[in-house]
C-alpha positions as CSV (number, residue, x, y, z in Angstrom):
1,M,26.3,-72.7,-18.9
2,V,30.0,-72.4,-19.7
3,L,31.5,-71.7,-23.1
4,T,35.1,-71.2,-24.1
5,N,35.9,-68.1,-26.2
6,Y,36.8,-70.7,-28.9
7,V,33.2,-72.1,-28.9
8,L,31.9,-68.6,-28.9
9,M,34.0,-67.7,-31.9
10,E,32.8,-70.8,-33.8
11,S,29.2,-70.0,-32.9
12,F,29.4,-66.4,-34.0
13,A,30.8,-67.5,-37.4
14,L,28.1,-70.2,-37.9
15,V,25.2,-67.9,-36.9
16,Q,26.5,-65.0,-39.0
17,R,27.0,-67.2,-42.1
18,R,23.8,-69.2,-41.9
19,L,21.4,-66.7,-40.3
20,G,22.8,-63.2,-40.7
21,F,23.6,-60.3,-38.5
22,K,20.1,-59.9,-37.0
23,A,20.4,-63.4,-35.5
24,L,24.0,-62.7,-34.4
25,K,22.8,-59.7,-32.5
26,A,20.0,-61.7,-30.9
27,L,22.6,-64.3,-29.8
28,M,24.7,-61.5,-28.3
29,E,21.9,-59.8,-26.5
30,N,19.9,-62.8,-25.3
31,I,22.3,-65.7,-24.8
32,L,25.6,-64.2,-23.9
33,P,24.4,-62.5,-20.7
34,I,23.4,-65.9,-19.2
35,V,26.6,-67.8,-20.0
36,H,30.0,-67.8,-18.4
37,I,32.8,-67.5,-20.9
38,E,36.0,-69.4,-20.0
39,W,38.9,-67.7,-21.7
40,V,41.5,-69.9,-23.2
41,D,45.1,-69.0,-22.4
42,R,48.3,-69.9,-24.1
43,E,48.9,-73.0,-21.9
44,I,45.4,-74.5,-22.6
45,H,45.8,-73.6,-26.3
46,N,49.1,-75.5,-26.5
47,T,47.8,-78.4,-24.5
48,G,44.8,-78.5,-26.9
49,I,47.1,-78.7,-29.9
50,Q,49.0,-81.6,-28.3
51,A,45.8,-83.4,-27.6
52,L,44.6,-82.8,-31.2
53,F,47.7,-84.5,-32.7
54,H,47.6,-87.2,-30.0
55,A,44.0,-88.0,-30.9
56,S,44.7,-88.1,-34.7
57,R,41.1,-88.0,-35.6
58,R,40.2,-86.3,-38.8
59,K,36.8,-84.9,-37.6
60,Q,37.9,-83.9,-34.1
61,N,39.2,-80.3,-34.1
62,L,41.1,-78.0,-31.9
63,V,37.9,-76.4,-30.4
64,D,36.8,-79.9,-29.4
65,C,40.1,-80.6,-27.7
66,I,40.1,-77.3,-25.9
67,S,36.5,-78.0,-24.7
68,F,37.5,-81.4,-23.3
69,I,40.4,-79.9,-21.4
70,T,38.3,-77.0,-20.1
71,M,35.5,-79.3,-19.0
72,R,37.9,-81.6,-17.2
73,N,39.7,-78.6,-15.5
74,L,36.3,-77.3,-14.3
75,N,34.9,-80.7,-13.4
76,I,32.1,-80.4,-15.9
77,N,30.6,-83.8,-16.8
78,H,27.5,-82.9,-18.8
79,V,27.5,-81.2,-22.2
80,F,24.7,-80.1,-24.6
81,T,26.1,-81.0,-28.0
82,F,25.4,-82.9,-31.2
83,D,29.1,-83.8,-31.5
84,R,29.7,-87.5,-30.8
85,H,33.3,-86.9,-29.8
86,F,32.2,-85.8,-26.4
87,R,30.6,-89.1,-25.5
88,R,33.7,-90.9,-26.7
89,E,35.7,-88.7,-24.3
90,G,33.6,-89.9,-21.4
91,F,31.2,-86.9,-21.0
92,S,27.4,-87.3,-20.5
93,V,25.8,-85.8,-23.6
94,L,22.4,-84.1,-23.2
């Protein structure tokens, strides 16, 4: 499983806010060791901003755009998500 550091940041915020620090610690200790974190650099970040404005979709965000770019760069075609934007971008949603 591959995550960008942007998805990781979003996940940390969500888990902390909804479930608390105990759940956040469990996420860190049990999930993070089995995932690869793809770190977003300045070039990918800027490309993501351009893609966000090009898409002009209110509910599509920068993290989505960064994910699309990263997945294409790594030739990843399948994604586990509840976000319908990935299917629209041509990815196979599990």
